[in-house]
N, C-alpha and C positions, 0 to 999 in steps of 0.2 A: 503493500498499499506504497502511495506516494502523498506528498504533501499536495491537497487540495489546492487548486491554481489559482492564487489573487494578484495583485499589485506586489513590485517587490515589499517585503515589510521593511525593508531597509530607507526606504526613502520615507519611511513616516519617521518623526522626528520621536524621541521619549515624549517630550513636552505634552504634543498632541493624545499620542498612545495613554499617558497617565490620564488625562482628562478624559479621557471615554472612558478607564474602568474605575473616576472616582465615584462615588457613588454608588453601583453598581455591582461594588463585592461585599456581602451584606456577610463579617467575621464573625458577627454576632450567629447567627442561623450555620455556620459551622461550627462555633465552638460549642455550642447547644448541643452536634450530633459528636464533638467528638468527649462533651463529658460524659456522653450515655455510652459513647463505643469504646470507652478507656473501664468499662466495669468490665467488658467481657475481655482475654487475652489478642493481644494485637495481632497480628495478619506477619507474616515475613514480610520486611522492605526490600521494596524490587529491586532487588540484584544484591540479591543482600544475601547471596545462596554457600555451599561452601567453597566454591570456587568462583567466586566473585573478590577481584584485587581490594585490597584495606584501605581504608579512604582515611583522612587525617581527621583528627576531632571540631574541623569546623567544617565540613564535609557530613550534611548527613541526609539520608534516605526517610522523605516525608511520607505519612496515609493520614486518611480522612481520624484512624482512631490516636495521631501520635500528631496530629495540626498544632491541637491549642497552646501545646507542651514547645515543640519544636520552631513554631514558628511566631504564633501572637505572644506566646509569652516571653522567649528571647526577645523578639523585636522590642522590648519597651525597654531595653538596654544597650542593643544590638541593633543597628539594621540585618534583616535578614531578606537576603536574596531567592529571591522563587524561580528554578528552574523548570517550567513545564515542558515535558519529553517524552518522546514516545519509543518503543526498541525499536518499530519501521521507521523514524523519521531520520533520514540520512543527515541532512543539516545538524539535528541535535548530537549528530557524533565525531562533528566538528568542535560545535559550539561549547558542552561537556568540561570536555577536559579542561579547555581555558578557564573556565570559570572555576571546576577544582582547585585547580594550581596558583591562579588569582588569593582565591579563599585563604589555604595554607600559607602561601605570602603575606598576605594581609595580616597575620598571627592572633587572630579573634577578633582586629577593629569591625569584623562583618563575617553572616555567617552565611553558607551558601545552603537551601536547602530545596532537593531534587525531588521533586515528583513526575511519577509516571501517570499520565492523562486518561490511559486504558485501565488503567487499577484504580484508579480513583476518580473515575468519572464525575462526580459530583464538586470534588474543589474544582474540577476545568471548568464546569460548567458557571461558578463564581464565578470565576476569573474573566466568563466569558472567553474562552478562550477559541479563537478561529482558525490556528494554527500552530505549529509546533515549528522548530522550539519558542514559546517568550516566556520573557523573566521579566518578574516582577520586584519592585523593592518594598519591605512591609519596613514600616517602623512607628512607633507605638501603636502596631494593631493596626494600624492601616493603608492604604496601597498608597504611593507617594509618586513614585517611577516608573518607567520600564520601556522593553525596546522587543520588539521582535524579527525575527531572521536569526542566522547563524554571523553577525559582525564580524570583521577581522578584530585580535585580540589588541591591537591598540589603541580599537573605537571602545571594545569593552573597557580595558583599564580605565583610558579616560571617564568612559561614562561611572568607575565604582570612586574612583576619584572624585568628582564632582559631587556625587552622593554623599560621601564623607566628607568632604569639605562644607557641605551646606549643613550637616548633623550634626558636627565636631561638639559645637557650642551647648545643644541642644541634650546629649544623650552625650554624659561622660564616662560613656563605657568604653566609650570608641579611644578616647584619647587615654585612656588609661589602658587596652590596650595594646595600642600602639609604641606607650613610655616603656611599656614591661618587653615589648619587642622588640625593639632597641636595646633596651638593656639586656638584656639573651645574646643577645649578636654582637655586643662589643668583643670583639677582638681580645687575645691576650696582650698586655702588654710587652712592649719590644724594646730591649735593650736601647738606650741614646747612642746613637753614633757619635765617638767620643773629640770625630772631626768635624764634626758638625757644635758638636758642642763649645770646641775651642771658638768656631767663629762666630757663635752667638752672642761667649760674652768680650767677644770683641768690639759687637754691636753695643752691647751692655754699656761698655767701659765709649765708647763713642767714638772709639780706632779703628776706622772705615778702612784703612788703610792695611791693617792689620787682620780684617773680617774680610778684602777683596783675598786677601793672597790667601786665607786657608781656604776659602772658595775654592779660588785659583788650579790648588794645589788637590784639593778631591778632584776636579775637571782634568787636570792631567794622568791622574791613576786613572780615572772612569768619565772616558771621554761622550757616556751616554748618558751621563748620572744627571735627569733635566731636576732634580730639585737644589741641587747644585747653581745648573743653569741659570735660573731663575732667581737664588739667591743673590746669585753674582752678579746679574742683570739691574736686581735692584739697589745694591749695593753703590755698584756705580753713579746710575742714576741720582744713590742719594749725596754721594761725596760731586758732584756735579753741580743740586741743585742747591747744595748751600752752600757754593762758590757764586749762584747765578747771581745777575747783574736785575734790579728788576726795571734797568730801560732797555732790557734786551730787545723786548719785543718793538718799540719805538724805533729801535738804533737797524731792526730787520727789517722793520714795514720800510724805513726811508730808503736803505742799503739792499733792494734784491736780490743784487747778484755779490753781495758779501755773503760769503759761504758758513764761516764761522758765527756771524752773527746769526744767519738762517737756523745753525744748530742750538747755537745758546739761547734763542729766541723760541725752540719748539720744548726741549729743558721747562722752560718758566713756564708755557703752556701747558705742560704733562703736571706737572707740581702747583697750577691751579684749575685743575682738572678741567683745562681747555684740550680734551684727548683730540676731538675731530681735528681742531683747527689747526694742533700740533703736524696729526698727520698730513691736513693737507698742505700745509706749509710745507714739507722735506718733499711732498710726494710734487712741486709745483715747483722744489727746487732741481728736483733729480732730471725735470723736463729744460730746466735753462743751462745746465751744467755738463760737463763731458772728460773723460779722461780717469785722469785720479780724483779730482775734486770729485764728478759725481759718485764717485765709488763710495767717498766719506759721505756723503750724505744719504746713500741705502743701507751703508753698512747704520748708521747713526739710526737710521731710522725701522730697521731691522730689529735694532737694536733694544730701541724703543718699546717694539710690539713684545719681547721678551717680558715686560712689566705685568701683561695681561693675560689672561685665558685665554688659548687658542680658540677658543668657540665663539671670545667676543666679539658681537656684530663689526662694529669697530674698527678689529683689526683686518677680521677679511674683508670688509670695503677696503681699506687701505692696504692690503698685501691686490686687492685685484685693481686699482687706482695703480701703482704701484708697478704689475704688471706692465698694464699696460701703457705710460711712461719709458718703462724701460725696452722695449719690442714693441 
């Protein structure tokens, strides 16, 4: 059996789908049936046979008999994401493992409740499930958001992040779980590298020359040590910034062909948090110069890039502009 043909559910916004479900899901009716069902032994959970793979503590198979405890009551502490699926549904086999993996990674900030719609038709009816997979988020016993169809993992991850961000202040259990998971994930403290300790002590003394020499020794021994490379770039910049002339920018603007003035002005602009202006100044200087002077300006600009993360958008744009100026 295949999913009934309908417009691609991935084109529906989560908000629109949630609005369609809001008010239609009578959780009180489910609650009443669950109370009665709990008086009798609960049937085996779907897929929970002897050969089923073990799941973590944040993924649970739910039936009508366990809906009250596993979904309604749990949703008073943290969001419960309900995965409505079927054994015959191909897209469900793509989405369910993604949800299970993300639930385990969430460390209890949210719980995944899996419901087989064929084994639990009354729950499917209450959620007005028209196709599977359908995913609904429950918080405080009420459906608040959802989507239909097997979305790609990045979109599912973004949806869950937005859900947690929206509920974190209202549901303290989210923050508590995140803090507990963060603490449990902290790696054992590594012994400090004495070479870096010596460089940092020199910085604390204000001895920039000694710190620069210490980081340079690390790079001489380990040319690929990115931590030392970034620290060396920072120390060299701090030394230049400390000796910077406050009038450097005005002097450079008045003398565009003075390479030394352009380099000093760029340092002053970086120190003043005018990063894009500094990059634009040096790219323009690259265009105006040639030979050794061009190499000086280019190297100075590349050194300034080292002060920022590689994915900084200002650095990415300036690298692109530099390449255009050079070639």
